C-alpha positions as CSV (number, residue, x, y, z in Angstrom):
1,X,44.1,-57.2,178.3
2,X,44.2,-54.5,176.0
3,X,40.6,-54.1,174.9
4,X,39.3,-52.2,172.0
5,X,35.6,-51.8,171.7
6,X,33.6,-50.4,168.8
7,X,29.8,-49.7,168.2
8,X,27.6,-46.7,167.8
9,X,24.9,-45.0,166.6
10,X,22.5,-45.5,169.5
11,X,22.8,-46.3,173.2
12,X,21.8,-49.4,173.0
13,X,25.4,-50.3,170.9
14,X,27.2,-48.0,173.1
15,X,26.2,-48.7,176.8
16,X,26.7,-52.6,176.7
17,X,30.3,-52.2,175.6
18,X,30.6,-49.2,178.2
19,X,29.6,-51.7,181.1
20,X,31.9,-54.2,179.4
21,X,34.7,-51.8,179.4
22,X,34.5,-50.6,183.3
23,X,34.7,-54.2,184.2
24,X,37.7,-55.5,182.4
25,X,39.3,-52.3,183.8
26,X,38.1,-53.5,187.5
27,X,38.7,-56.8,186.9
28,X,41.7,-57.7,184.9
29,X,44.6,-54.8,186.5
30,X,46.6,-53.0,184.1
31,X,44.2,-53.6,181.4
32,X,43.4,-50.7,179.1
33,X,40.5,-50.6,176.8
34,X,40.1,-48.4,173.4
35,X,37.2,-47.4,171.5
36,X,36.2,-46.7,167.6
37,X,33.4,-44.6,166.1
38,X,32.2,-41.9,164.2
39,X,32.0,-38.4,165.1
40,X,28.3,-37.6,164.9
41,X,27.0,-40.7,166.9
42,X,26.0,-40.9,170.7
43,X,29.6,-42.4,171.5
44,X,31.2,-39.7,170.7
45,X,29.3,-38.1,173.7
46,X,29.1,-41.0,176.0
47,X,32.7,-42.3,175.2
48,X,34.9,-39.5,176.3
49,X,32.8,-38.3,179.1
50,X,33.2,-42.1,180.6
51,X,37.4,-41.3,180.2
52,X,38.0,-43.7,177.4
53,X,39.5,-42.5,174.1
54,X,37.8,-42.5,170.7
55,X,38.9,-43.3,167.6
56,X,37.1,-41.6,164.8
57,X,35.8,-43.4,161.7
58,X,33.4,-41.9,158.4
59,X,31.2,-44.8,157.5
60,X,27.3,-44.1,157.0
61,X,24.7,-46.8,157.1
62,X,22.9,-48.0,153.8
63,X,19.6,-46.7,152.4
64,X,16.6,-48.6,151.2
65,X,15.1,-45.9,149.3
66,X,15.1,-46.8,145.2
67,X,15.2,-43.4,144.7
68,X,18.0,-41.5,142.7
69,X,19.4,-40.2,146.3
70,X,19.2,-43.4,147.7
71,X,21.3,-45.1,145.3
72,X,23.9,-42.2,145.3
73,X,23.9,-42.4,148.7
74,X,24.7,-46.0,148.8
75,X,27.6,-45.4,146.6
76,X,29.1,-43.2,148.6
77,X,28.5,-45.4,151.7
78,X,30.0,-48.6,149.9
79,X,33.0,-46.2,149.2
80,X,33.4,-45.1,152.6
81,X,33.2,-49.1,154.0
82,X,35.8,-49.4,151.8
83,X,37.9,-46.8,153.1
84,X,37.2,-47.6,156.3
85,X,38.3,-51.1,156.6
86,X,41.8,-49.7,155.7
87,X,41.6,-46.9,157.9
88,X,40.5,-49.5,160.9
89,X,43.5,-51.8,160.1
90,X,45.7,-48.6,160.8
91,X,43.9,-48.1,164.0
92,X,44.0,-51.6,165.1
93,X,48.3,-51.9,164.0
94,X,48.8,-48.5,166.6
95,X,46.4,-49.9,169.6
96,X,47.7,-54.0,168.9
97,X,44.7,-55.1,170.9
98,X,44.3,-58.8,172.6
99,X,40.5,-58.8,171.3
100,X,38.1,-56.3,169.5
101,X,34.5,-56.7,171.1
102,X,31.8,-55.5,168.5
103,X,28.8,-54.0,170.1
104,X,26.4,-53.5,167.1
105,X,26.1,-50.3,164.2
106,X,27.5,-50.0,160.7
107,X,30.4,-48.1,162.3
108,X,31.5,-51.4,164.1
109,X,31.4,-53.4,160.8
110,X,35.0,-51.8,159.4
111,X,36.8,-52.6,162.6
112,X,35.5,-56.2,163.2
113,X,36.4,-56.9,159.6
114,X,39.8,-55.8,159.5
115,X,40.7,-57.4,162.9
116,X,39.1,-60.3,161.1
117,X,41.2,-59.9,158.0
118,X,44.1,-59.5,160.2
119,X,43.4,-62.2,162.8
120,X,42.7,-60.6,165.7
121,X,40.6,-62.5,167.8
122,X,36.8,-60.8,167.6
123,X,34.1,-61.0,169.9
124,X,30.5,-59.6,168.6
125,X,28.0,-58.6,171.0
126,X,24.1,-58.7,170.3
127,X,21.8,-57.5,172.4
128,X,19.0,-57.4,170.0
129,X,16.6,-60.6,169.4
130,X,16.5,-60.0,165.6
131,X,20.2,-59.7,164.5
132,X,21.5,-56.4,162.3
133,X,23.0,-57.1,159.8
134,X,26.5,-56.2,160.6
135,X,25.9,-59.0,163.1
136,X,24.7,-61.6,160.5
137,X,27.9,-61.0,157.9
138,X,30.9,-60.6,160.9
139,X,29.2,-64.0,163.0
140,X,31.1,-66.8,160.5
141,X,33.9,-65.7,161.4
142,X,33.9,-64.4,164.9
143,X,35.6,-66.3,167.6
144,X,32.5,-65.5,169.4
145,X,29.1,-64.6,169.0
146,X,27.2,-63.2,172.6
147,X,23.4,-62.9,172.5
148,X,20.9,-62.3,174.9
149,X,17.9,-64.6,173.3
150,X,18.1,-67.9,172.1
151,X,15.5,-67.1,169.0
152,X,18.9,-65.2,167.7
153,X,21.4,-68.2,167.9
154,X,18.9,-69.9,165.4
155,X,18.4,-66.7,163.6
156,X,21.9,-66.4,163.4
157,X,22.8,-70.4,162.6
158,X,22.9,-72.5,165.5
159,X,26.6,-72.1,165.0
160,X,29.1,-73.3,167.4
161,X,31.0,-69.7,168.5
162,X,27.4,-68.3,169.4
163,X,26.7,-68.2,173.4
164,X,23.7,-67.0,175.5
165,X,25.1,-64.9,178.2
166,X,22.7,-62.2,178.7
167,X,23.2,-58.2,178.4
168,X,26.1,-56.5,180.4
169,X,24.5,-53.9,183.0
170,X,26.2,-50.9,184.8
171,X,27.2,-52.1,188.4
172,X,25.7,-48.7,189.5
173,X,22.2,-50.0,188.1
174,X,22.8,-53.7,190.1
175,X,24.0,-52.0,193.1
176,X,21.1,-49.2,193.5
177,X,20.0,-48.3,196.6
178,X,16.4,-49.0,196.7
179,X,15.7,-46.5,199.7
180,X,18.0,-43.9,199.0
181,X,16.7,-43.9,195.1
182,X,13.0,-43.7,196.7
183,X,14.1,-40.8,199.3
184,X,15.9,-38.5,196.5
185,X,12.4,-38.6,194.2
186,X,10.1,-38.2,197.8
187,X,8.4,-41.3,197.9
188,X,7.7,-43.4,200.7
189,X,7.5,-47.0,200.8
190,X,4.0,-47.2,199.9
191,X,4.3,-44.7,196.9
192,X,4.1,-45.9,193.4
193,X,6.6,-44.7,190.9
194,X,6.3,-45.0,187.2
195,X,9.5,-44.6,184.8
196,X,9.1,-45.0,181.2
197,X,11.4,-44.6,178.2
198,X,12.3,-46.0,174.4
199,X,15.2,-46.6,172.5
200,X,17.1,-47.1,169.2
201,X,15.1,-46.2,165.8
202,X,11.8,-46.8,167.6
203,X,11.8,-43.9,170.4
204,X,10.7,-40.9,167.9
205,X,7.2,-43.2,167.4
206,X,6.6,-44.1,170.6
207,X,7.3,-40.5,171.9
208,X,5.1,-39.2,169.9
209,X,2.0,-41.0,171.3
210,X,3.5,-40.0,174.9
211,X,2.1,-37.2,174.3
212,X,-1.0,-38.2,174.6
213,X,-0.7,-40.6,177.3
214,X,1.1,-37.9,179.4
215,X,-2.2,-35.6,178.5
216,X,-4.8,-38.3,179.6
217,X,-2.5,-38.7,182.6
218,X,-2.8,-35.5,183.7
219,X,-6.4,-35.2,183.1
220,X,-7.5,-38.4,184.8
221,X,-5.4,-37.2,187.9
222,X,-3.3,-40.6,188.6
223,X,-2.6,-42.2,192.1
224,X,1.8,-42.6,190.7
225,X,4.6,-41.1,190.1
226,X,5.8,-40.9,186.6
227,X,8.7,-40.3,185.3
228,X,9.6,-40.3,181.5
229,X,12.6,-40.3,179.8
230,X,12.3,-38.9,176.6
231,X,16.1,-38.1,175.4
232,X,17.5,-35.0,174.3
233,X,15.9,-34.1,171.3
234,X,12.1,-35.5,171.8
235,X,12.3,-33.3,175.4
236,X,12.7,-30.4,173.0
237,X,8.8,-30.5,171.5
238,X,7.5,-33.3,173.6
239,X,6.4,-30.6,176.4
240,X,4.9,-28.4,173.3
241,X,3.0,-31.4,171.9
242,X,1.1,-32.1,175.3
243,X,0.7,-28.4,175.8
244,X,-1.6,-28.4,172.3
245,X,-3.7,-31.3,174.0
246,X,-4.8,-28.9,176.7
247,X,-1.7,-29.6,179.4
248,X,0.4,-28.0,181.0
249,X,3.2,-30.4,182.2
250,X,4.5,-27.6,184.8
251,X,1.1,-27.8,186.3
252,X,1.4,-31.4,187.7
253,X,4.0,-32.5,189.4
254,X,3.8,-36.5,189.8
255,X,4.7,-36.4,186.1
256,X,8.2,-35.6,185.6
257,X,9.4,-35.3,181.6
């Protein structure tokens, strides 16, 4: 199988595509997988790290601000979308995929749209309960739309091409050895571990609130180990925000940021 995957902007649009890519490579001998994304998105780091080639496309999302700057931004976005579809057709002619998989994010629109115009089979993966604008626009002409929630099917019009599959998960998560994982963190079977993390556009908002929670945990004392995955950006300022609340995380080894 020759699979072409597109999606980006956030990890939620990239990691499911990587999980599917790995599954295809392991279960379909002789397959090839290629990705398309932007230069700025998280896909520009995650995809090459996994060893897959990444084609770059310049495209930006729409602004919802009704200001001169917002309108100018949207004019540029519309222009880039048109040119991106033309660019996508060139990439698809070179890649010759058997199927194109769109995992969401504005970068997936021109690739999937070009594939549909070229009569290449297309599959959309929507892991969110509320389908994004890209999924809504492309779903009517997709060969399959894979969703994770029944309500998503209803929001997309109960089309015949929709299948409830759930979200793909990487094998190392499914096959994690509990004892080895607990030993890595120095935990006995009786110890409790809490892991917290946020994703996508809500991560910044929630990380700001995590400063107060981490400070409260430290001040009150906890009987459990807490590991909070903040993301690379928040890791630079979150310890300082906790410090402003009178807590030095270095003095609380049971809390790991």
